[in-house]
C-alpha positions as CSV (number, residue, x, y, z in Angstrom):
1,M,0.0,0.1,0.0
2,R,1.3,3.4,-1.0
3,I,2.0,5.5,2.1
4,P,-0.4,8.4,2.1
5,R,0.8,12.0,2.3
6,V,-0.9,14.7,4.3
7,Y,-0.3,18.3,5.2
8,Q,0.3,18.9,9.0
9,A,0.6,22.5,10.1
10,G,3.3,23.4,12.7
11,S,6.8,22.2,13.4
12,L,7.7,18.6,13.1
13,A,10.8,16.6,14.4
14,V,12.0,13.1,14.7
15,G,10.8,11.6,17.9
16,Q,7.9,14.0,18.3
17,S,4.4,12.9,18.9
18,T,1.6,15.0,17.5
19,L,-2.2,15.0,17.2
20,L,-3.0,15.5,13.6
21,D,-5.3,18.4,12.5
22,D,-9.0,17.8,11.9
23,D,-8.6,17.5,8.0
24,P,-5.6,15.0,7.9
25,A,-7.1,13.1,10.9
26,A,-10.5,12.7,9.1
27,H,-8.7,11.5,6.0
28,I,-6.5,9.0,7.8
29,G,-8.9,7.8,10.4
30,R,-12.3,7.9,8.7
31,V,-11.7,7.7,5.0
32,L,-8.6,5.4,4.9
33,R,-9.3,3.7,8.2
34,M,-5.8,3.3,9.1
35,Q,-4.7,1.6,12.3
36,T,-2.1,1.7,14.9
37,G,1.3,0.9,13.5
38,D,0.6,2.1,10.0
39,K,2.8,4.7,8.4
40,V,1.9,8.2,7.0
41,S,4.1,10.7,5.4
42,L,3.6,14.4,6.7
43,F,4.8,17.7,5.4
44,N,4.5,21.1,6.8
45,G,5.9,23.3,4.0
46,D,9.5,23.4,5.2
47,G,10.8,21.2,2.3
48,Y,11.1,17.9,4.3
49,D,9.0,14.8,4.3
50,Y,8.4,13.4,7.8
51,L,7.7,9.6,8.0
52,A,5.4,8.9,10.9
53,E,3.9,5.9,12.7
54,I,0.3,6.0,14.0
55,I,0.2,5.5,17.6
56,E,-3.5,6.0,18.2
57,A,-6.4,6.1,15.7
58,S,-10.1,6.7,15.8
59,K,-12.5,8.2,13.4
60,K,-12.0,11.6,14.8
61,N,-8.5,11.7,16.3
62,V,-5.1,10.5,15.1
63,S,-1.9,10.6,16.9
64,V,1.4,9.9,15.2
65,R,5.1,9.7,16.2
66,V,7.7,11.1,13.6
67,I,10.3,8.4,12.9
68,E,12.3,9.9,10.0
69,A,12.9,13.2,8.2
70,T,14.0,13.4,4.7
71,E,14.8,16.5,2.4
72,N,12.3,16.5,-0.4
73,P,14.1,17.2,-3.8
74,T,11.0,18.0,-5.9
75,E,11.2,21.8,-6.1
76,S,12.1,23.4,-9.5
77,P,15.1,25.7,-9.7
78,L,12.8,28.0,-11.5
79,Q,11.0,30.5,-9.2
80,L,7.8,31.1,-11.0
81,H,5.2,33.7,-9.7
82,L,1.9,33.3,-11.5
83,G,-0.4,36.4,-11.8
84,Q,-3.7,34.8,-12.9
85,V,-6.8,37.0,-13.6
86,I,-9.7,35.2,-11.9
87,S,-11.7,33.0,-14.2
88,R,-15.2,31.7,-13.9
89,G,-16.5,28.5,-12.2
90,D,-14.1,25.8,-11.5
91,R,-11.5,27.0,-14.1
92,M,-9.6,28.9,-11.5
93,D,-9.6,26.0,-9.2
94,F,-8.2,23.8,-12.1
95,T,-5.5,26.4,-13.0
96,L,-4.3,26.6,-9.4
97,Q,-4.3,22.9,-8.9
98,K,-2.3,22.1,-12.1
99,S,0.0,25.0,-11.8
100,V,1.1,23.7,-8.4
101,E,1.6,20.2,-10.0
102,L,3.9,21.9,-12.5
103,G,6.0,23.7,-9.8
104,V,4.8,27.2,-9.5
105,T,6.0,28.8,-6.4
106,T,3.6,31.8,-5.8
107,I,0.2,32.6,-7.2
108,T,-1.7,35.9,-7.1
109,P,-5.3,36.1,-8.2
110,L,-6.0,39.3,-10.1
111,F,-8.8,41.5,-11.0
112,S,-8.9,43.1,-14.5
113,E,-11.4,45.1,-16.7
114,R,-12.7,42.0,-18.4
115,C,-12.4,39.6,-15.3
116,G,-16.1,38.8,-15.2
117,V,-15.8,37.6,-11.5
118,K,-17.0,39.9,-8.7
119,L,-15.7,38.9,-5.3
120,T,-15.6,41.0,-2.2
121,G,-15.5,40.8,1.5
122,D,-16.5,37.6,3.0
123,R,-16.9,35.9,-0.3
124,L,-13.5,36.8,-1.4
125,A,-12.1,35.6,2.0
126,K,-13.7,32.3,1.8
127,K,-12.6,31.8,-1.9
128,Q,-9.0,32.6,-0.7
129,Q,-9.3,29.9,1.9
130,Q,-10.6,27.4,-0.7
131,W,-7.9,28.2,-3.2
132,Q,-5.2,27.7,-0.5
133,K,-6.8,24.3,0.3
134,I,-6.6,23.4,-3.3
135,V,-3.0,24.2,-3.4
136,L,-2.3,22.0,-0.3
137,S,-4.2,19.1,-1.9
138,A,-2.2,19.5,-5.1
139,C,1.0,19.3,-2.9
140,E,-0.1,16.1,-1.3
141,Q,-0.9,14.5,-4.6
142,S,2.2,15.8,-6.5
143,G,4.8,15.0,-3.9
144,R,5.8,18.7,-3.1
145,S,6.8,19.5,0.4
146,V,7.1,23.3,-0.1
147,V,3.6,24.9,-0.2
148,P,3.0,27.7,-2.8
149,E,1.5,30.8,-1.4
150,V,-1.9,32.0,-2.7
151,R,-1.5,35.7,-2.1
152,P,-4.6,38.0,-1.5
153,A,-6.4,39.0,-4.8
154,I,-5.3,42.5,-6.0
155,S,-5.8,44.5,-9.1
156,L,-3.8,43.9,-12.2
157,E,-2.1,47.2,-12.1
158,A,-1.1,46.8,-8.5
159,W,0.5,43.5,-9.3
160,C,2.2,44.8,-12.4
161,A,3.7,47.7,-10.3
162,E,5.2,45.5,-7.6
163,Q,9.1,45.8,-7.5
164,S,10.7,42.7,-8.9
165,D,14.1,41.6,-10.5
166,A,12.2,38.8,-12.2
167,L,11.7,38.3,-15.9
168,K,8.1,39.7,-16.4
169,L,6.1,38.0,-19.2
170,N,2.7,38.6,-20.8
171,L,1.0,36.6,-23.5
172,H,0.2,38.7,-26.7
173,P,-1.0,37.5,-30.1
174,R,1.2,39.9,-32.0
175,A,4.5,39.3,-30.0
176,N,7.6,39.0,-32.1
177,H,8.9,35.8,-30.4
178,G,8.1,32.9,-28.1
179,I,9.6,31.3,-25.1
180,N,12.5,29.9,-27.1
181,G,13.7,33.5,-27.6
182,L,14.0,34.3,-24.0
183,S,17.1,34.3,-21.7
184,L,16.9,34.1,-17.9
185,D,19.6,35.5,-15.5
186,N,18.3,34.8,-11.9
187,N,15.8,31.9,-12.4
188,Q,12.9,34.3,-11.5
189,V,9.8,34.7,-13.7
190,R,6.6,36.6,-13.1
191,L,4.0,35.3,-15.6
192,L,0.8,37.3,-16.3
193,I,-2.3,35.3,-17.6
194,G,-5.2,37.5,-18.6
195,P,-9.0,36.7,-18.4
196,E,-11.1,34.8,-20.8
197,G,-11.8,38.1,-22.8
198,G,-8.2,39.0,-22.8
199,L,-6.6,42.2,-21.6
200,S,-7.8,45.5,-22.9
201,K,-5.5,47.8,-25.0
202,E,-5.0,50.1,-22.0
203,E,-4.0,47.2,-19.8
204,I,-1.5,45.8,-22.5
205,D,0.0,49.4,-22.7
206,M,0.2,49.4,-18.9
207,T,2.1,46.2,-18.8
208,E,4.6,47.6,-21.2
209,Q,5.2,50.5,-18.9
210,Y,6.1,48.1,-16.2
211,Q,8.6,46.3,-18.4
212,F,6.7,43.2,-19.3
213,T,7.9,41.3,-22.2
214,D,5.2,40.1,-24.8
215,I,5.6,36.6,-25.8
216,L,3.8,34.5,-28.5
217,L,2.2,31.1,-27.6
218,G,1.8,29.7,-31.1
219,P,-0.9,30.5,-33.8
220,R,-4.0,29.2,-31.9
221,V,-6.0,31.1,-29.4
222,L,-6.0,29.2,-26.0
223,R,-8.4,29.4,-23.1
224,T,-7.1,31.3,-20.1
225,E,-6.5,27.9,-18.2
226,T,-4.9,26.3,-21.1
227,A,-2.6,29.2,-21.8
228,A,-1.4,29.3,-18.1
229,L,-0.6,25.6,-18.0
230,T,1.1,25.6,-21.4
231,V,3.3,28.5,-20.7
232,I,4.3,27.1,-17.2
233,S,5.2,23.7,-18.9
234,A,7.3,25.5,-21.6
235,L,9.1,27.6,-19.0
236,Q,9.8,24.5,-16.8
237,L,11.2,22.7,-19.9
238,K,13.5,25.5,-20.9
239,F,14.5,26.9,-17.5
240,G,13.3,24.4,-14.9
241,D,13.3,20.7,-14.3
242,L,11.1,19.1,-17.0
């Protein structure tokens, strides 16, 4: 049986006994029905995997003892910050999940002129929590032990204006070159993916003012979630670990 991986917040150390948080405890105790003596793999975002043995288990509470700590080598050398204009329905969830599997390190949800999604106050806060849970689940599935941050949603211009030494990229159907024409000095990229209706002319002009480089992604028009994952894959192939 494959050892299940679960996220456990807080510090972990060999020899330490800990009571699992509610979500991982429910998965281990109620869903998988694991028993005393079974092994689980824990991670808390520090880049290590912690092999642990169950010392007590019920449907509601699971206690484990950490027996081994191993550095996890799954992080890409490419530091990739995705600025994704929020898309409708489950498309945003899909983009976040798959981008984490592909190695993105930071995600900032963005509002633009043609965003089409209105989120404020409590609804936005709940959505933020949901997005971070999706990221955690994607880390569990893909074997990552560093958890990408989902930053609070901000406006497109506020994100573009942030100071950064990263290479800044924006998809544009009339760009002069694609990803193969790029060079990278410091392994840092900020990738902007626009909404389903694309960026407005004013927004495109604004990105140029903040030194974004326009890149072409082939002759076909891609949906926003397809574009994000295609570019991330191509960047990982050229500069990362694919």
